[in-house]
Structures are given as C-alpha cells and as structure tokens.
C-alpha positions in Angstrom: 22.7 69.8 -27.6 24.5 67.0 -29.6 22.7 65.7 -32.7 21.6 62.1 -32.9 24.3 61.3 -35.4 27.2 63.4 -34.1 30.6 61.9 -34.7 33.3 62.3 -32.1 37.0 62.3 -32.9 39.6 61.3 -30.3 42.3 63.2 -32.0 42.5 66.7 -33.6 45.6 66.0 -35.7 45.0 66.8 -39.3 47.6 64.2 -40.3 45.8 61.3 -38.6 42.5 59.5 -39.3 39.8 59.6 -36.8 40.5 57.2 -33.9 36.9 56.1 -33.5 33.4 56.9 -34.4 30.3 56.7 -32.1 26.7 57.8 -32.5 25.6 60.1 -29.7 22.1 60.5 -28.2 20.3 63.7 -27.6 19.6 65.0 -24.2 23.2 65.9 -23.2 25.0 69.2 -22.9 28.7 68.8 -23.7 31.3 70.2 -21.3 34.7 71.5 -22.6 37.7 69.2 -22.2 40.2 71.7 -23.7 40.9 75.3 -22.6 38.8 74.5 -19.6 40.0 77.4 -17.4 39.1 80.0 -20.0 35.8 78.4 -20.9 34.7 78.1 -17.2 35.9 81.6 -16.4 33.7 82.9 -19.2 30.8 80.8 -18.1 31.2 82.0 -14.5 31.3 85.6 -15.6 28.1 85.2 -17.6 26.3 83.3 -14.8 27.2 85.9 -12.2 25.1 88.4 -14.1 22.1 86.1 -13.7 22.6 84.5 -10.3 21.0 86.2 -7.3 23.5 87.5 -4.6 22.7 84.6 -2.2 23.8 82.1 -4.9 27.2 83.8 -5.8 29.2 81.7 -3.3 27.5 78.5 -4.4 28.3 79.4 -8.1 32.0 79.6 -7.3 31.9 76.2 -5.5 30.2 74.6 -8.5 32.6 76.1 -11.0 35.5 74.9 -8.9 34.2 71.4 -8.8 33.8 71.3 -12.6 37.3 72.6 -13.0 38.7 69.6 -11.0 36.5 67.1 -12.8 37.3 68.3 -16.3 41.1 68.4 -15.6 40.8 64.7 -14.3 38.9 63.7 -17.5 41.6 65.3 -19.7 44.3 63.3 -17.9 42.3 60.1 -18.5 42.2 60.7 -22.3 38.6 61.8 -22.1 37.2 62.9 -25.4 33.6 63.8 -24.3 31.8 64.7 -21.1 28.1 65.6 -21.2 25.5 66.4 -18.6 22.0 65.2 -19.3 18.4 65.6 -18.1 15.9 63.0 -19.2 12.2 62.2 -18.6 11.8 58.8 -16.9 8.8 56.6 -17.4 7.2 57.8 -14.1 7.7 61.5 -15.0 10.8 62.0 -12.9 13.4 64.3 -14.4 16.6 62.2 -14.1 20.0 63.9 -14.3 23.1 62.0 -15.5 26.6 62.3 -16.9 28.1 60.5 -19.9 31.8 60.3 -20.3 33.8 58.8 -23.3 37.5 58.1 -23.2 40.0 56.4 -25.5 42.9 54.3 -24.3 45.8 53.4 -26.5 46.9 49.9 -25.4 49.6 49.5 -28.0 50.2 45.7 -28.2 48.1 43.7 -30.6 46.0 41.2 -28.6 42.8 39.2 -28.8 40.1 41.7 -27.6 38.6 39.0 -25.4 41.9 38.7 -23.5 41.9 42.5 -23.1 38.5 42.4 -21.6 39.3 39.4 -19.4 42.3 41.3 -18.0 40.0 44.3 -17.2 37.7 42.1 -15.2 40.6 40.8 -13.2 41.9 44.4 -12.6 38.5 45.5 -11.3 38.4 42.5 -9.0 41.9 43.1 -7.7 40.9 46.8 -7.1 37.9 45.7 -5.0 35.4 47.1 -7.5 32.1 45.2 -6.9 29.4 45.0 -9.6 27.9 42.9 -12.3 30.3 42.1 -15.2 28.9 40.8 -18.5 30.9 40.0 -21.6 28.5 40.4 -24.6 29.1 39.7 -28.2 27.7 42.6 -30.2 27.6 43.1 -34.0 30.7 45.4 -33.5 32.6 42.7 -31.5 33.0 41.7 -27.8 32.1 44.3 -25.2 32.3 44.3 -21.4 29.5 45.9 -19.5 30.1 46.6 -15.8 27.2 47.7 -13.7 27.6 48.9 -10.1 26.4 51.2 -7.4 29.2 53.3 -5.9 29.3 55.5 -2.9 30.9 58.9 -3.5 31.5 61.8 -1.1 29.3 64.8 -1.8 31.1 68.1 -2.3 30.9 70.5 0.7 28.7 73.4 -0.4 28.8 76.9 1.1 26.6 77.3 4.1 26.3 73.6 4.9 27.0 72.7 8.5 28.9 69.6 9.3 30.2 67.0 6.9 28.6 66.7 3.5 28.1 63.0 3.8 28.1 60.3 1.1 25.7 59.6 -1.8 25.0 56.5 -3.9 25.5 56.7 -7.6 24.4 54.2 -10.3 27.2 53.6 -12.9 27.2 51.5 -16.1 30.4 51.2 -18.1 30.7 49.8 -21.6 34.3 48.9 -22.6 34.7 48.3 -26.4 38.1 47.2 -27.7 39.3 47.5 -31.3 39.5 44.3 -33.4 43.3 44.1 -32.9 43.1 45.0 -29.2 45.3 48.0 -29.5 42.7 50.6 -28.5 39.8 50.7 -26.1 36.8 53.0 -26.0 35.2 53.4 -22.5 31.7 54.7 -22.2 30.6 55.6 -18.7 27.0 56.5 -17.7 26.3 57.8 -14.1 23.2 59.0 -12.3 22.4 59.8 -8.7 18.9 58.5 -9.4 19.9 54.9 -8.6 16.4 53.3 -9.1 16.2 54.8 -12.6 19.7 53.7 -13.7 18.7 50.3 -15.2 16.4 52.1 -17.7 19.5 53.2 -19.5 20.9 49.8 -20.2 19.5 49.5 -23.7 20.8 53.0 -24.5 24.3 51.9 -23.5 24.1 48.7 -25.5 23.1 50.6 -28.6 25.9 53.2 -28.1 28.5 50.4 -27.6 27.3 48.7 -30.7 27.7 51.9 -32.7 31.4 52.2 -31.9 33.6 51.8 -34.9 37.4 52.1 -35.3 37.0 52.6 -39.1 34.7 55.0 -41.0 31.2 53.5 -41.1 29.8 52.8 -44.6 26.8 54.7 -45.5 24.4 56.5 -43.2 21.1 54.6 -43.3 22.0 52.0 -40.7 23.8 54.6 -38.5 20.7 56.9 -38.6 18.3 54.2 -37.6 20.6 53.1 -34.7 20.9 56.7 -33.5 17.2 57.2 -33.7 16.7 54.1 -31.5 19.1 55.5 -29.0 17.3 58.8 -29.0 13.9 57.1 -28.4 15.3 55.0 -25.5 17.0 58.1 -23.9 14.0 60.4 -23.9 16.1 63.5 -23.7 14.2 66.7 -22.8 15.6 68.2 -26.0 14.3 65.5 -28.3 
C-alpha cells in the first residue's frame, strides 16, 4: 500500500535527478512495471496454492491479461500502475486503476500551447469528452473526462462474445514549465456513476506534481492528507 507522501521517480539512473515528484494517495496496490514476467510468474505460483481447482483456468486468464496490460504501460513510459478499492459515499466498494506516465517532449514550448495541441489531437482522434484547461498553483493543467466503451476480456467458461463495458476515465495532463516534459495521470473505474467523486482527488494529485524537488514537507503532507481523505481508501 503506497504511503500518503510516497515519491515516484521516472528514472532509475543514479546519474540523473528525479524527473518529477508526485504525492500518492492511499488505497492503491502497485503493480510491477519492470521484470513483469518474473513477478507475475511468482504471483501466479503463489496464487495457485490458494485458488480452488475450479478457479485455476480463470487465474491463468487474469495473469495473461495483466501481462499484456503491463507490457503496454511500459511501452508508454509508464512509471506507476495501481489497482484500488475505495468506499464510496453510499457504501459501495468501488474498484479503480491509477496510471502515471512521463512523456519527454524535447522542444521547449509554452505549456499552454502543448496542452492546446493535445486537445486538437484528441479531437482529431475522435475522442469525445469534457476538456478543461485549469490554472493550478503548479501551472496549467488539462483535465479530460470521458466515458469510454471497452471490450471485456473473454473469461474461461463464458459462452458467446464477452461484450462491451463502459468505463469512466479522468485524465490530468501536467506539462513542465518549459514544456519539455509531460506527466499524465489517468484514473479509470467501471463504476461509472461513482467516477465524478474522484475529481477532487485528481485535482489535488495534479497540483502536487513538481519537476523540481519540493521545498519542505509541511505543505506536501497537508496536501497528501487531503488526497487521502477524499479517496477514502480501504487501507486508510
């Protein structure tokens, strides 16, 4: 379970400074983004000792799905992927995923122009949703809220096509001050009606992004605590 003030690094090189810092909420279980084959093989072996015989085939399907997902995230410069379970206001247990990635854009540009280009790219790609450019204390941030239709994976024993499922997604795109880097935070949940409850959490997370080491810990701690209270993670 990540702590409320965990710091993520986008590079493991000892010769480089951290690419960015972000305060993480509780309630998420981090998945591996490196050595995924070995980690998932170990997890599958351990789970097979606990899973009943009728669930063995399902376990293989789930592990296979995670393997594909994590490989894709690594290719997208993903630095974090977490699965979360949270208590909603009405008592529903809501599952979600939280993905962070870092894009190196290279050329120095006004960050507003970078975000404007991203809005145009989404429009040209036919992505439909609510785009909002917001000025946070950390700088301009683009929030993109949408409901997407994804194909459900075919599970063992299911007859006929698996069908589609709607998923609520909220992205926060935070460029660096010189426009050379971009942090993408993506929240997704199949509990579509509960998705908007996490808007404040995403705003607080986006506002905590820093491309330089934050000064002091008092402000960081209070922001992280606010994120934790909004999230309502089961482990909090």
